[in-house]
N, C-alpha and C positions, 0 to 999 in steps of 0.2 A: 504494499500500500504506499503510505507516505514515506516510509523508510526506503523504499525501493527507488524513489525518485532521485535523480542525479543531485549531487551536492549543490550544483549551481542553481537549480530550481528552488531548493530549500532556502538558500541564502539570498535570493533575489528579492529585493524590497519592492512592495507595490508602489506604483507611481501615482495612483489615484485613490480617493476614498472608496470608489466603486470596486476597484480591484482589491483593496484591503478587505472590504466586507465580503466579497466574493471568496477570496482565499481563505478568510477566517471561517466562514460558514462551511466551505468544503472540508476543511481540516477538522472542524468540530464533528461534522457528520461522519468522517472516517475514523475518529478516535473511538475507542471502546467505552470511554467515559459516558458518552451520550448514547444510551441504548433505548431511550423512549421513541418509538416510531412517530408518535404524535409531534414531539418536539422537532425531530428531524423534518417531518412533513411541513411544520409551521415555518421552519428556517427556509426551506426551498420555496415556500409560497412567498416569503418576503423577498427572496432573491429573484423570483420571477417578476414581482411587481416592480422591483428596481430596474429590471431590464426592459420591462413593458411600458415604462413611462411614455416614451415616444409613441409607441403603438396605441396607447390610450388617447393621446392627442389626435392622432390620425383617424381614429374611429369616431372622435367627437366632431371632427371638421364638417361632415355632412349636416350636422345638426346646428351649425352656427350660421349667423348672418351678420354681414358687416355693412354698416351704413357709411357710404362714401359719396363722392360726387356723381358717380355713375348711377346710383340708386336713389336719387333725389325724388323722382316720381313715386317710387315704391314707399319712401318715407312719408311723403305727403298723404298717400292712400292709407298708411298705417295710422298716422295721426287722425285722419277722418274716421277710421274704423274705431280707434280708441275713444274718440268723441261720442260716437254712436253708443258704444258700450257704456260709457259714463252716464249718458242721458238715461239709460235703462235702470241704473242703480238708484236705490232709494236714498242713499246718502249722497249729498251733493258736496262738491269741493268749494272752498271759498276762493276768492280771487287770488289770494297770495299762494294757496296750495296749487291752483291751476297754472300760475306762472312758474312755480318751482317744477311742476311736471313737465311743462313745455320746454323749460331750460334743460331738464335732465334728458328729455328725448331729442332735443334739437342739437 
């Protein structure tokens, strides 16, 4: 196992925090001190989450919407739709709240 690795591999210092975490978790999983399969499973779930950070962002992109100069017409339609929804609500906003909402959306 870890004793079989060449000496160079053992002595190599991790260059990033990510590499340190990865190396440490793998070493812990290989050691006989940690025998609880649930603990080993939890460690690898954390390792997977670490490596899947970018993947999570990529999966979230289709659900995002960016308001920019190209989408001015869409933004105006969105504000009109929000105004219609607001008119259906039983609670009305005051003038100051309305200004804050418009500033926040604009």
